[in-house]
C-alpha positions as CSV (number, residue, x, y, z in Angstrom):
1,X,-33.8,25.6,-35.2
2,X,-32.8,26.4,-31.5
3,X,-29.5,28.3,-30.3
4,X,-28.3,24.9,-29.2
5,X,-28.8,23.3,-32.6
6,X,-26.8,26.4,-34.3
7,X,-24.0,25.7,-31.9
8,X,-24.0,22.1,-32.5
9,X,-23.7,22.4,-36.3
10,X,-20.6,24.8,-35.9
11,X,-19.0,22.8,-33.0
12,X,-15.4,21.5,-33.6
13,X,-15.3,18.8,-30.6
14,X,-12.1,16.7,-30.3
15,X,-11.5,13.4,-28.2
16,X,-8.2,12.9,-27.0
17,X,-7.3,9.1,-26.7
18,X,-3.8,7.6,-25.5
19,X,-2.7,5.3,-23.1
20,X,-2.3,5.9,-19.4
21,X,1.3,7.9,-18.9
22,X,1.3,8.0,-22.5
23,X,1.0,12.2,-23.0
24,X,-2.8,12.7,-23.0
25,X,-2.3,15.3,-20.4
26,X,0.4,16.9,-22.4
27,X,-1.7,17.0,-25.5
28,X,-5.0,18.3,-23.8
29,X,-3.0,20.9,-22.0
30,X,-1.8,22.4,-25.3
31,X,-5.3,22.3,-26.9
32,X,-6.6,24.2,-23.8
33,X,-3.9,26.8,-24.6
34,X,-4.8,26.8,-28.1
35,X,-8.3,27.6,-27.0
36,X,-10.3,24.3,-26.5
37,X,-12.7,24.3,-23.6
38,X,-12.2,21.2,-21.7
39,X,-14.9,21.9,-19.2
40,X,-15.3,23.5,-15.8
41,X,-14.9,20.4,-13.4
42,X,-11.2,19.3,-14.2
43,X,-9.5,16.8,-12.1
44,X,-6.8,18.5,-9.9
45,X,-3.3,18.4,-10.3
46,X,-1.3,15.5,-8.4
47,X,2.3,16.6,-7.0
48,X,4.7,13.9,-8.6
49,X,2.2,12.5,-10.8
50,X,1.1,15.0,-13.0
51,X,2.2,18.5,-11.6
52,X,0.5,20.7,-14.1
53,X,-2.6,19.1,-14.1
54,X,-4.5,15.9,-15.7
55,X,-6.8,18.2,-18.0
56,X,-9.5,15.3,-17.4
57,X,-13.1,16.1,-17.0
58,X,-14.0,14.7,-13.6
59,X,-17.8,13.8,-14.6
60,X,-16.6,12.0,-17.9
61,X,-14.1,10.1,-15.7
62,X,-16.9,9.1,-13.3
63,X,-19.1,7.8,-16.0
64,X,-16.1,5.8,-17.3
65,X,-15.1,4.4,-14.1
66,X,-18.7,3.2,-13.4
67,X,-19.4,1.8,-16.9
68,X,-16.1,-0.3,-16.9
69,X,-17.0,-1.5,-13.2
70,X,-20.5,-2.5,-14.6
71,X,-18.8,-4.6,-17.3
72,X,-16.3,-6.3,-15.1
73,X,-13.3,-4.5,-16.3
74,X,-11.0,-1.8,-14.8
75,X,-8.3,0.9,-16.4
76,X,-5.4,-1.7,-16.4
77,X,-7.5,-4.8,-17.5
78,X,-5.4,-6.4,-20.5
79,X,-8.4,-8.2,-21.7
80,X,-10.7,-7.1,-24.6
81,X,-13.9,-5.8,-23.9
82,X,-16.7,-8.2,-23.0
83,X,-18.7,-9.6,-26.1
84,X,-21.8,-7.5,-26.7
85,X,-20.8,-4.8,-24.2
86,X,-22.5,-2.1,-26.2
87,X,-25.8,-3.9,-25.6
88,X,-25.3,-4.0,-22.0
89,X,-27.8,-1.8,-20.3
90,X,-25.0,-0.1,-18.5
91,X,-23.6,1.1,-21.8
92,X,-27.1,2.9,-22.7
93,X,-26.8,4.5,-19.3
94,X,-23.3,5.9,-19.9
95,X,-24.6,7.1,-23.4
96,X,-27.6,9.2,-21.7
97,X,-24.8,10.5,-19.0
98,X,-22.5,11.6,-21.9
99,X,-25.2,13.3,-24.0
100,X,-26.2,15.2,-20.8
101,X,-22.7,16.1,-20.0
102,X,-22.1,17.5,-23.6
103,X,-25.4,19.4,-23.5
104,X,-24.6,20.9,-20.3
105,X,-21.2,21.8,-20.4
106,X,-20.2,22.1,-24.0
107,X,-23.3,23.3,-25.9
108,X,-22.1,26.8,-26.4
109,X,-18.4,25.9,-27.1
110,X,-17.5,26.1,-30.8
111,X,-14.0,24.6,-30.0
112,X,-14.2,21.9,-27.0
113,X,-12.3,18.6,-26.2
114,X,-12.5,15.9,-23.7
115,X,-9.6,13.9,-22.8
116,X,-9.4,10.4,-20.9
117,X,-7.1,7.6,-21.6
118,X,-10.2,5.1,-20.8
119,X,-11.6,6.7,-24.3
120,X,-9.3,4.3,-26.3
121,X,-11.7,1.5,-24.9
122,X,-15.0,3.7,-24.2
123,X,-15.0,5.6,-27.6
124,X,-18.2,4.1,-28.7
125,X,-20.1,5.6,-25.7
126,X,-19.1,9.3,-26.9
127,X,-19.7,8.4,-30.5
128,X,-23.2,7.1,-29.8
129,X,-24.1,10.5,-27.7
130,X,-22.6,12.7,-30.2
131,X,-24.5,11.0,-33.0
132,X,-27.6,11.6,-31.0
133,X,-27.0,15.2,-30.7
134,X,-25.8,15.6,-34.4
135,X,-22.3,15.9,-33.6
136,X,-19.3,14.3,-35.6
137,X,-16.3,14.4,-33.2
138,X,-12.5,14.4,-34.4
139,X,-10.1,12.1,-32.8
140,X,-6.5,12.5,-31.7
141,X,-4.6,9.5,-30.7
142,X,-1.3,10.2,-29.0
143,X,1.5,7.4,-29.0
144,X,4.1,7.2,-26.7
145,X,6.9,4.4,-26.6
146,X,5.4,1.5,-24.6
147,X,8.6,0.9,-22.7
148,X,8.4,4.8,-21.2
149,X,4.8,4.1,-20.4
150,X,5.7,1.0,-18.5
151,X,8.5,2.5,-16.4
152,X,6.2,5.6,-15.8
153,X,3.4,3.2,-14.6
154,X,5.8,1.1,-12.5
155,X,7.0,4.5,-11.0
156,X,3.5,5.3,-9.8
157,X,2.8,1.8,-8.6
158,X,-0.1,1.6,-11.0
159,X,1.1,-2.0,-12.3
160,X,3.8,-4.3,-11.0
161,X,5.1,-5.6,-14.3
162,X,6.3,-4.2,-17.5
163,X,4.4,-7.3,-19.6
164,X,1.2,-6.1,-17.9
165,X,1.7,-2.3,-19.3
166,X,2.8,-3.6,-22.7
167,X,-0.3,-5.8,-23.1
168,X,-2.6,-2.8,-21.7
169,X,-0.6,-0.4,-24.3
170,X,-1.5,-2.6,-27.2
171,X,-5.2,-3.1,-26.1
172,X,-5.5,0.9,-26.0
173,X,-4.1,1.3,-29.1
174,X,-5.6,-1.1,-30.9
175,X,-9.1,-0.5,-29.7
176,X,-8.7,3.1,-30.1
177,X,-8.0,2.6,-33.9
178,X,-10.7,0.0,-34.5
179,X,-13.4,2.4,-32.7
180,X,-12.5,5.7,-34.5
181,X,-12.6,4.2,-38.2
182,X,-14.3,6.3,-40.6
183,X,-13.8,9.5,-38.5
184,X,-11.5,12.4,-38.9
185,X,-8.5,11.5,-36.9
186,X,-4.8,12.0,-36.3
187,X,-1.7,10.2,-34.9
188,X,0.5,12.2,-32.7
189,X,3.8,10.8,-31.3
190,X,4.9,11.9,-27.8
191,X,8.3,12.5,-29.0
192,X,7.3,15.2,-31.7
193,X,5.0,17.0,-29.4
194,X,7.7,17.9,-27.1
195,X,10.3,18.4,-29.7
196,X,8.2,20.3,-32.2
197,X,4.9,21.1,-31.4
198,X,4.1,23.7,-34.0
199,X,4.9,20.8,-36.7
200,X,2.6,18.5,-34.7
201,X,-0.1,21.3,-34.8
202,X,0.2,21.6,-38.4
203,X,-0.1,18.0,-39.1
204,X,-3.1,17.8,-36.8
205,X,-4.7,20.8,-38.6
206,X,-4.3,19.1,-41.9
207,X,-5.4,15.4,-40.9
208,X,-8.5,16.7,-39.0
209,X,-9.2,19.7,-41.5
210,X,-9.3,21.8,-38.6
211,X,-9.2,25.5,-38.5
212,X,-7.7,26.7,-35.2
213,X,-9.4,29.2,-32.8
214,X,-8.1,32.8,-33.3
215,X,-6.8,32.5,-29.8
216,X,-4.2,29.9,-31.0
217,X,-2.5,32.7,-32.8
218,X,-1.0,34.2,-29.6
219,X,-0.4,31.4,-27.6
220,X,3.1,30.1,-28.6
221,X,5.0,31.5,-25.5
222,X,2.5,29.9,-23.2
223,X,2.6,26.6,-25.0
224,X,6.3,26.5,-24.9
225,X,6.4,27.2,-21.0
226,X,4.0,24.4,-20.5
227,X,5.9,21.6,-22.8
228,X,9.0,21.8,-20.5
229,X,11.1,18.7,-21.7
230,X,13.2,18.7,-18.8
231,X,9.9,17.3,-16.8
232,X,10.1,14.1,-18.6
233,X,11.4,11.5,-16.5
234,X,11.4,8.5,-19.0
235,X,12.9,8.4,-22.5
236,X,13.6,5.1,-24.2
237,X,16.8,6.8,-25.5
238,X,18.2,7.5,-22.0
239,X,16.9,4.1,-20.2
240,X,19.7,1.7,-18.8
241,X,21.1,-1.0,-21.0
242,X,19.1,-3.4,-18.6
243,X,15.8,-2.0,-20.1
244,X,16.6,-3.6,-23.6
245,X,13.6,-3.9,-25.9
246,X,13.6,-7.6,-26.0
247,X,11.1,-7.5,-23.4
248,X,8.5,-5.8,-25.7
249,X,6.1,-7.6,-27.6
250,X,6.9,-7.5,-31.2
251,X,3.2,-6.5,-32.0
252,X,3.8,-3.3,-29.7
253,X,7.2,-2.4,-31.3
254,X,5.2,-2.8,-34.9
255,X,2.4,-0.4,-33.8
256,X,4.9,2.1,-32.5
257,X,6.8,2.0,-36.0
258,X,3.5,2.4,-37.9
259,X,2.8,5.4,-35.8
260,X,6.1,7.1,-36.8
261,X,5.2,6.7,-40.5
262,X,4.6,10.3,-41.9
263,X,2.1,8.8,-44.4
264,X,-1.1,8.8,-42.2
265,X,-3.1,6.6,-44.4
266,X,-0.4,4.0,-44.4
267,X,0.1,4.3,-40.5
268,X,-3.8,3.8,-39.7
269,X,-3.9,0.9,-42.2
270,X,-0.8,-0.8,-40.6
271,X,-2.4,-0.7,-37.1
272,X,-5.5,-2.2,-38.2
273,X,-3.6,-5.2,-39.9
274,X,-1.7,-5.6,-36.5
275,X,-5.1,-5.4,-34.7
276,X,-6.4,-8.1,-36.6
277,X,-3.5,-10.3,-35.9
278,X,-3.9,-9.3,-32.4
279,X,-7.4,-10.3,-32.4
280,X,-6.9,-14.0,-33.5
281,X,-4.4,-14.4,-30.4
282,X,-6.8,-12.7,-28.1
283,X,-9.5,-14.9,-29.1
284,X,-7.1,-18.1,-28.2
285,X,-5.9,-16.9,-25.0
286,X,-8.7,-14.7,-23.8
287,X,-10.6,-17.4,-22.0
288,X,-7.5,-18.6,-19.9
289,X,-6.8,-15.0,-19.2
290,X,-10.5,-14.4,-18.1
291,X,-10.0,-17.6,-15.6
292,X,-6.8,-16.1,-14.3
293,X,-8.1,-12.9,-13.4
294,X,-11.2,-14.3,-11.7
295,X,-8.7,-16.8,-9.6
296,X,-6.2,-13.5,-8.9
297,X,-9.5,-11.5,-7.7
298,X,-10.5,-14.5,-5.4
299,X,-6.9,-14.8,-4.1
300,X,-6.9,-11.1,-3.4
301,X,-10.4,-11.3,-1.5
302,X,-9.1,-14.1,0.6
303,X,-5.9,-12.1,1.5
304,X,-8.2,-9.2,2.2
305,X,-10.4,-11.3,4.6
306,X,-7.1,-12.7,6.2
307,X,-6.2,-9.0,6.8
308,X,-9.4,-8.4,8.6
309,X,-9.1,-11.2,10.7
310,X,-5.6,-10.1,11.8
311,X,-6.5,-7.6,14.5
312,X,-8.7,-10.1,16.0
313,X,-6.1,-12.7,16.1
314,X,-3.7,-9.9,17.5
315,X,-6.0,-8.9,20.1
316,X,-6.2,-12.5,21.3
317,X,-2.5,-12.8,21.3
318,X,-2.0,-9.6,23.2
319,X,-4.3,-11.0,25.8
320,X,-2.2,-14.0,26.1
321,X,0.9,-12.0,26.1
322,X,-0.4,-10.0,29.0
323,X,-1.3,-13.0,31.1
324,X,2.1,-14.4,30.5
325,X,3.7,-11.0,31.5
326,X,1.8,-11.4,34.7
327,X,2.7,-14.6,35.4
328,X,6.2,-13.7,34.9
329,X,5.9,-10.6,37.1
330,X,4.7,-13.0,39.8
331,X,7.3,-15.2,39.5
332,X,9.9,-12.6,39.6
333,X,8.1,-11.3,42.9
334,X,8.5,-14.8,44.2
335,X,12.0,-15.1,43.3
336,X,12.9,-11.8,45.2
337,X,11.0,-13.3,48.2
338,X,13.2,-16.4,47.9
339,X,16.3,-14.1,48.0
340,X,15.1,-12.1,50.8
341,X,14.2,-15.6,52.8
342,X,17.8,-16.9,51.7
343,X,19.5,-13.9,53.0
344,X,17.3,-14.3,56.6
345,X,18.3,-17.9,56.7
346,X,22.0,-16.8,56.4
347,X,21.5,-14.5,59.4
348,X,19.7,-17.4,61.6
349,X,22.5,-19.5,60.7
350,X,25.0,-17.1,62.2
351,X,22.8,-16.7,65.2
352,X,22.5,-20.3,65.9
353,X,26.2,-20.5,65.6
354,X,26.6,-18.0,68.2
355,X,24.4,-19.6,70.6
356,X,26.1,-23.1,70.2
357,X,29.5,-21.5,70.9
358,X,28.0,-20.0,74.1
359,X,26.3,-23.5,75.2
360,X,29.8,-25.1,74.5
361,X,31.5,-22.5,76.8
362,X,29.0,-22.8,79.3
363,X,29.3,-26.5,79.3
364,X,33.1,-26.2,79.9
365,X,32.3,-24.0,82.9
366,X,30.0,-26.2,84.3
367,X,32.4,-29.3,84.1
368,X,35.1,-27.2,85.6
369,X,32.9,-26.1,88.5
370,X,31.8,-29.7,89.0
371,X,35.6,-30.7,89.3
372,X,35.8,-27.8,91.7
373,X,33.1,-29.2,93.7
374,X,34.4,-32.6,94.0
375,X,37.6,-31.3,94.8
376,X,36.2,-29.0,97.6
377,X,34.1,-31.6,99.2
378,X,35.7,-31.3,102.6
379,X,35.2,-27.6,102.5
380,X,32.8,-26.2,104.7
381,X,29.0,-26.4,104.3
382,X,28.9,-22.7,103.4
383,X,31.4,-23.1,100.6
384,X,29.6,-26.0,99.1
385,X,26.1,-24.3,99.1
386,X,27.9,-21.3,97.2
387,X,29.2,-24.0,94.6
388,X,25.7,-25.7,94.6
389,X,24.0,-22.3,94.0
390,X,26.5,-21.6,91.0
391,X,26.0,-24.9,89.4
392,X,22.1,-24.6,89.8
393,X,22.4,-21.0,88.1
394,X,24.7,-22.2,85.4
395,X,22.0,-25.1,84.4
396,X,19.3,-22.8,84.4
397,X,21.2,-20.7,82.0
398,X,22.2,-23.9,80.0
399,X,18.6,-25.1,79.9
400,X,17.3,-21.5,78.7
401,X,20.3,-21.6,75.8
402,X,19.1,-25.0,74.8
403,X,15.5,-23.9,74.6
404,X,16.5,-20.8,72.5
405,X,18.5,-23.2,70.1
406,X,15.5,-25.2,69.7
407,X,13.2,-22.4,69.1
408,X,15.5,-20.9,66.6
409,X,16.0,-24.2,64.9
410,X,12.0,-24.9,64.7
411,X,11.5,-21.5,63.2
412,X,14.0,-21.9,60.6
413,X,12.6,-25.3,59.6
414,X,9.2,-23.7,59.2
415,X,10.2,-20.6,57.5
416,X,12.4,-22.1,54.7
417,X,10.8,-25.3,53.9
418,X,10.4,-25.9,50.5
419,X,6.7,-25.6,50.5
420,X,7.0,-21.8,51.9
421,X,9.6,-20.9,49.4
422,X,7.5,-21.7,46.3
423,X,4.2,-20.7,47.8
424,X,2.9,-17.8,49.6
425,X,5.2,-15.4,51.4
426,X,6.0,-16.4,54.7
427,X,4.7,-14.0,57.5
428,X,7.2,-11.7,59.0
């Protein structure tokens, strides 16, 4: 007999089962403080989720996730496990991986434990691996009120509706009971663990026929500090009136009531009976639920594809908006040119009015000179010649003014035509 065989024969392994957000981390943390080895590669604590740690073996977590994915399931899937799933090749792969994990991490540990809420559904994997190694694990199932679990899961955005959480809670509890029949097992109520963990430890020891590690005798203060009730965020006794228990399925309420029964044999029997009733209903609505989940998955895929296309559409829209902006910019420039031309037109109009006034005055002066010429017809030739020169000079000035008016008018008509205002800017 090898050294490992001796270690296995005297080992006391415990599987910690329970719903997500149901107290498995708290129970595993207590076991660690009581002297149980949880492995060296544990999931790190997450602020606001599990501040003190998950106490979850990372490799076990990965094995479980791979198996669920291969079976078309997920951790929050409310359906029964697929028919014949323990015959699936992925199941055998997971069993081999778990066996290797146990041999690598716990072959020299007398007291060791593995915690993962997925064990409620995947316990058969560990039982098969343990059997191959000649080990018989013991089971702890911790139970928290389903409404507290639902509110905690919603706070973490793990599920949208309490209804789905309740269904998952039932599935976890009932599958855990069914998978662990015939093993040494103990029910632990979450409230009892927080309010009187020493009493809970005594019941666990009795139910599992367990002799606690020697280290457990001096850890009371450490466990007291670890189980801080003030860190409990959801307590059904303190939830608002709007969280009435009428939304909880009666089967779930029956399970939680059975778990509080101090007669362990009667409690397990009652949970088994509820499981049989649930299985009858699941056989009826299961196929419809399968279809609904497939449809929801396809819808989610289509939404995802739509989101992938959105950046391309947005890029095209952005280019069109840029073109519109450029066109508006050009129109604004033309409007500015129009305003500038309008101002120039106003100046030209003033100039034309001024020239016209000068022409009128010259015309009047010419008429006066002509009258004077007629009146002075009898004057000397020299005087007549002077008047003739004056009239000729006035006529030349008048002709120049008329030419200037015509030039200004022609320039204005050309500059301020409709085609020029809305076409290219006129030349200076």
